[in-house]
N, C-alpha and C positions, 0 to 999 in steps of 0.2 A: 893759448892761442888767441882767445878773445881779448884778453887784456893787452897783449902785444899789438893786436890790430887797432884797438881803441887808442893806444899810445901813439901809433903811427898816424892815425887820423888827426889827433890833437896836435902832433908835432909837424904836420904837413906844411903849415906856413913857414916854419923855420927851415925846413928842408928845401922848399922852393926858393926862399930868400937866399939861402946859402948857395944854391945851385945856379940861380939865374940873375942875381943882382948885378947892377952895374956899379961903377966907381962913385958916381955922384949921389948926393942926397937931395930929395925933392920935398915938396910940401907934405905929401902923404907920409913920408918917413918921419918928419918932425911932428906931425899930428899924431901918428901912431906911437911915437915915443912918448909924447905927452899923455896920451890915454893909458899907455902901459905904465907910466910912472904913477899916475893916479891910482891905478889898480894895485901896483906894487906897494904903495904907501898904505892903502886901505888894508891889504892883506897883512902886511908886516905889523902895522900899528895895532890892528885888531887882534892879531895873534899875541902880540906882546901884552896888550891890556888884559886879555883873557888869562894868559899865563900868570901874570901878577895877581889877578883876582883869585885864581884857583890856589895859588901858593899861600894865600892868607887864610889861616885856619878859621878866622872869624866869619868867613864867607861860606863855610860848609853848609850845603843845602840851599843857598841863596842863588838868585839869578843875576848874571852879569848884565847890567843895564846902564853902564856909565861910559864916558868917552864916546868912541864911535858907536858903541852898542846902544847908545841913547837914540841914534838916528836910524839904525837898521839892526835887525836881530842877527844878521850874519854879515858883518863887514868883511870878514875874511873871504867868504864865498863871493861877495860882490867884487872884492879886489881881484880874486882869481879869474873870474869871468871877464872883468874889465881889462886886465892885462892881456888876455888872449885876444880880445877884440882889438887892442892896440897893435899886437903883432900882426893881426890880419890886415890892419890899415897899412902897415909897412909892406906886407906882401902884395898889396894892390899896386905898388909901384914897379913890380917886375912883371914880365910877360906871364900870362896865365895865372897870375896871383889871385885873381877873383875866384878861381876854382877852389881855393883853399878855405872858402867860407864854411865848409863842412866842419872845420876845426872849432871856431868859436860857437857855432850852433850846437855841436856835440857837447862841449864842456858846459855850455849854458843849460842844455837839456838835462844832462846828468846831475849837475849841482842843484838845479831848481826842482826837478821832478823825480829823481831816482835815488842817488847815493848821498846827496848833500843834505839839503834842508829837511826833506821828509824823514830821513833816518834820525837826525838830531832832534827834531821837534817831537817825534814819536816818544822819545825818552821822557819828555816833560808833560805829556798829555794829562797826567793826574796832579800836576803841580799848580796850585792856585796862583802863586806869585807869577809863574810863567804865563798862565792864562790871562792875567791882567796885563802883563807886559806885551803879550801877543796882540791884545786889543788896541794898545796904545802905539805900538812901534811897527814900522814897515818891515815886512818880511825880508826884502832884498834891497830895493833901491833906497838909499839914504834919504830920509825926509824928517820933518819935525814931528813931534809927538802929536797923536790925535787925542783930543780931549772929548769926554762924553758930556 
C-alpha cells in the first residue's frame, strides 16, 4: 500500500496534466519539456556509461568517475529528479497544477536522503578510491572537480 501511495504522489503531475490540460502549449510546457529532456539525457547517458563501465572486467573493484560521473557522483539520480521537476513545470500550465509540487519534492527527498544516494554510498564507505572521489566530486548537482 505504501509503495502504491508513493507511486501515486510521484505520478500526480502526469495525472493532473492528462486530466486538465488544454489543447495549446505555452511557455511553461516548453520550459518543462527542456528541463525534462536535460534530466532524461543525464539519466540515460549516466546509466549507459555505468553499464559499459561495469561490463568491462578490467574495472572490477574500481569506481566509475568518467563521463558524466566526473561532474556528479550520481548523474542518473540527478537526471531522475530533474525530469520530474520538468514534468512539474508542465503541470503548472494547467489549473491546480501547482498543487502537484509534492511529486518532485517527494522524489527529490527519496533519492537524496532515503533510498538513492545514501544506500549506494553506504556500500562504498570502506573504499579508499571512492572516498577520494567523494572529496573531489559533487554528490548530486553536476559541477567541476574540487581540487585540494
